[in-house]
C-alpha positions, -999 to +999 in steps of 0.1 A: -441+285+342-429+312+366-454+335+382-457+367+362-441+398+375-460+430+383-465+452+353-442+478+366-414+453+370-420+439+335-417+474+321-385+480+342-370+449+325-379+463+290-364+497+299-332+481+313-326+458+284-342+475+254-316+461+229-319+425+243-357+428+242-355+441+206-331+414+195-353+387+210-384+400+193-366+402+160-353+367+163-386+354+174-405+370+145-379+360+120-392+325+114-429+334+117-452+347+089-457+382+103-466+399+070-488+370+060-508+370+091-510+408+093-523+410+058-549+382+065-561+400+097-564+434+081-582+419+051-609+404+074-610+436+094-617+457+063-649+438+055-659+438+092-653+475+095-678+484+067-705+461+080-698+471+117-699+509+108-733+506+090-748+483+117-733+504+144-751+534+131-783+514+133-774+505+169-767+541+179-800+552+163-817+526+183-805+540+215-811+576+204-775+585+197-776+584+159-781+621+156-753+630+179-730+606+161-740+616+126-756+650+125-735+668+151-705+645+150-690+633+116-714+647+092-700+682+090-665+668+086-676+644+059-695+672+041-664+694+040-642+665+025-666+650-001-679+664-033-716+673-032-727+643-052-708+618-031-718+635+001-754+633-010-751+596-016-735+589+018-759+611+036-789+594+020-774+560+029-771+571+066-806+583+065-819+551+051-800+532+079-817+554+105-851+551+088-866+523+067-835+500+066-827+502+103-841+467+111-823+453+081-790+465+094-798+455+129-802+420+117-785+411+085-759+438+087-750+429+123-748+392+114-723+400+085-703+421+109-702+394+136-693+368+109-664+389+097-652+397+132-653+360+140-633+353+109-607+379+118-604+362+154-599+328+137-571+342+116-557+359+147-559+326+164-536+311+138-511+339+142-510+336+181-507+299+180-476+302+157-461+329+180-467+310+212-456+277+195-487+259+203-489+225+186-523+213+198-549+236+182-585+237+187-607+229+157-643+227+145-672+238+164-652+248+195-630+270+174-659+287+158-678+292+190-648+307+207-641+331+177-678+342+176-679+351+213-645+367+212-652+386+181-685+400+195-668+410+229-638+427+213-659+443+186-683+457+211-653+473+231-638+488+200-672+500+187-680+516+221-646+532+221-653+548+186-686+560+198-670+576+229-644+594+210-669+607+183-701+612+202-684+622+234-666+650+215-700+666+206-715+661+241-684+670+262-674+697+239-702+719+252-694+712+289-656+709+292-625+725+277-612+709+245-580+695+261-599+680+290-626+666+267-599+650+246-582+634+275-613+620+290-626+605+257-594+590+246-587+578+281-619+558+282-612+546+246-577+534+256-592+515+285-617+497+262-589+490+236-569+475+265-599+453+274-603+442+238-566+435+233-564+416+267-593+394+257-578+385+224-543+379+237-556+357+265-584+338+249-573+341+212-547+312+211-557+276+214-543+274+249-555+300+272-527+324+285-523+333+321-540+366+330-510+379+347-488+375+315-512+397+294-492+428+302-465+445+284-473+434+249-510+442+254-501+477+265-478+481+235-507+470+213-530+495+228-505+524+225-498+515+188-537+513+182-542+547+199-514+564+180-524+550+146-561+559+153-552+595+162-529+598+132-556+584+109-583+607+124-560+638+118-553+626+082-590+620+075-603+652+090-575+677+080-552+663+052-573+638+031-589+652-001-620+631-005-635+651-033-614+638-061-612+603-074-574+601-066-582+614-031-607+587-026-582+560-036-557+576-012-581+575+017-588+538+008-551+531+009-548+550+043-576+528+058-559+496+046-524+509+060-541+518+093-556+483+097-523+466+085-501+487+110-526+479+138-523+441+129-485+442+128-485+460+162-507+433+176-484+405+165-453+423+177-470+429+210-478+392+214-442+383+205-429+409+231-451+392+259-436+359+250-400+371+251-406+388+285-421+355+298-390+335+286-366+360+302-385+358+336-384+320+333-346+321+326-341+345+356-361+323+378-342+293+368-308+310+375-322+320+410-333+284+418-298+272+406-280+296+428-302+287+457-295+250+453-258+257+450-258+278+482-278+251+500-254+224+488-225+243+501-241+248+535-250+211+536-214+201+530-201+224+556-227+212+581-216+176+573-180+184+578-188+200+613-207+169+623-178+147+614-154+168+634-175+167+665-178+129+662-140+126+660 
């Protein structure tokens, strides 16, 4: 396998050959079950998201950030978008998590969240093995152990990113201008997303991927995650009508679509990494062939000169 090019050179190749890259990605995904894998990943993430949100609230309350996250952060937005009865139910649930049921969600709820995150990683493992055409796959306890560790690590990065975006908006909003606060919060969140995506792309497949190759596709994944997260946040805060039954169904569909698009972006990004890798391998092979050809011609000319001197 050739050594990976610097990230800038890899992006330069994508910019120089966009149609070739797009065609290679389309061909690479043609015989792979993209929609099936994306649906399975988003389904597992949906259950993990609910458990992680509730247990995450308990974790934030444990480190004295629960009030900033709920009271000063998303509670006013939720109150404006929900009917009074539904908001009262949601608010009482959060207060119970912050009060008598805190230890329950710190144990049982967190265990459920970790289990579903590990299940999402195992499904992702199947998708990456198919993309990278890995035939020898890990199984049993080793697969479960890797998915558990990877799910916790990636989930912690994404949960911290969400906390920075929401809690940081309340904290930095009083100290910095809105545009600067937005840039700092989302910059930190994108870095954490990049770490999470890089961990999954490198350690998710049955065969560990070289660190240098986790590059272009990973950045594409993070950009897609960031854009879909911002779009969903704008929709949830300013467009969605949570007060009606139909509006609640619409929000649920939007959440599913958000998870599905994020899963598709992940699979496409992994395929893009593979195609850039193959293109670099082909270019390296052509370079070595030209080098051997030039060396062969020089060798033949040298032999002819030696024969001439001997004569």
